[in-house]
C-alpha positions, 0 to 999 in steps of 0.5 A: 122322738124319745124311746122309753125302755119297757120296765120288766117286773120280776115276780117269780123265777119264771120271769127270769131269763134262761141262763146257766145257774152254775158259776162254772161248768163241768169241764172244770168243776168236777164236784158232786155228781159231775164226777161220775155223771154226764149228759148223753145224746139219747138215740131215739126214733121219730114216729114217722120213720117208725111208721114208714115201711121203708124206714126213710130218715124223715127228720134227717131229710127235712132238716137238710131241706130247711137248710136249703140243701135240697139235693142232699135232702133228696139223696138222703131219701134215696138211702132207703127209698129208690123211687121217691117220685113214685111213693110221693104219688102212690104211698098211703103215707102212714108216716103222716098218721104217726106224725107227732104234729097231729097232736099239736095242730096238723101233720107235716105233709111228708108225702108232698115233701118226698114227691117234691124232692123226688121230682127235683132229682129225678133226672139227676139220679145215678145208680152207682154200680160197685165193681162187677161181680161174676154173679147173675140173678133173675127176677120174675115179674117186673113189678115195683118190688122186682124193680126195687130188687134190681136196683139194690142188686145192681148197686152191688155190681150183680148182673140182673135179668128181669122176666116181664110180661110186656118187656116193660118195668113197673108193670103194677103201676103203669097207668096210675101215675105219669108215664114220664116218671115211670119211664125215667126210673126204668131208663135209670135201671136199664142204663145201669145194666138191667135187662128186661125181657119178655119171658114166660118160663117160670120154672123155679127149679130150672131157673135156680140152677141157671142163676145164682139167685132168684127173686119172685115178685109175688104181686105179679105171681102170687101163687108161684112160691110161698114166702116162709119168713117175710122178714128176709123174704125166704121161700121153700126153695134154696136161694129163691126169695120173694116179695111184693104188695098190691096195696102198699107201694112202700111195702112193695118196694121194701120187700124187693129191697129185703129180698135183694139184701138176702140174696146179697148175703147168700152170695157172700156166704152169709145167712140173711138177717132181718132188719134191726128194730129202730130205737124207742119212739119219741112220744108227743108228751116228751116234746117241748112244744114251747119252741113252736107256733101253730101254723097250718100245713101246706097241703100242696107243695109247688115251690122251694119256699113252700117246701122249706116253710112246711119243713120248718114245722117239723118237730125233728123227733129223735133227731138233732137238727143243731137248733142249739137249745140244749147249749143255750139253756143247759143249767150246768153249762155242760155242753160245748158247741163244736162244728155246729153240733153239741158235744157233752162235757 
């Protein structure tokens, strides 16, 4: 059987294959603007990450997922969110509302991916405790905010005691999701040294003298203290911080982490600082969608194959996923490819 080559008719420059238009590259031929101008990798943020109260690096963990590095992807989430199995079930998923893919076909199922990866490493999680510090903190209220604060403080080697109404953690979400998830997360904290005790003493003045710092879970005790500055969780009491949210589990966790970070700063003799703003967000109109196909979202993810397939739909806004398009199509051949990453000449 004879196979005939298909004739390609070039009617305009649009029919030409992509290729560098220069006969040399800027590493050698430093003429014109190449003498003082070079390409740079702009630091930008994805709308999904910007919408997430926890600032989870969503494009980063999805990139690792699509490269079949599942555990690395899960631990990437843990950098900002200690309880992905919980948020993957209860979070309102504001990240998905901000997803640029909404304007193309359907949003990425970010919440499902987070739940899937959170469950994947639920039994493998370890709370790596730093060198023990001679400091002790009390947390009033064993809500998710209080447990998040404990998680962060334990990482710094700080002794943590939680006053609970029931001697059980995650008071605010019990009965809302599977008890196995909550019990596993609680065991992780207890194994790392946190003490949860049934205690009704909530006298702030007394506790602030007995402990080096206090965190109040306002979703459990809304009237105990008043938050002065939500950006650092400060209150009218010295070394007493607070946080909690009854409507958004991600915000609740974030306030716990924020309060804990402020306490850590105080213990180091530093002033608590608000979290810096993310870089400018990538808008949909800035994305070259020609590299993508219209593919329906996978609403319920149950297998690794489904997770990777859904991750492949991500635009990777503001995050270099080593796709190589810049290297292939740069008209001035101004990019080197080193260790699977672009380097600008």
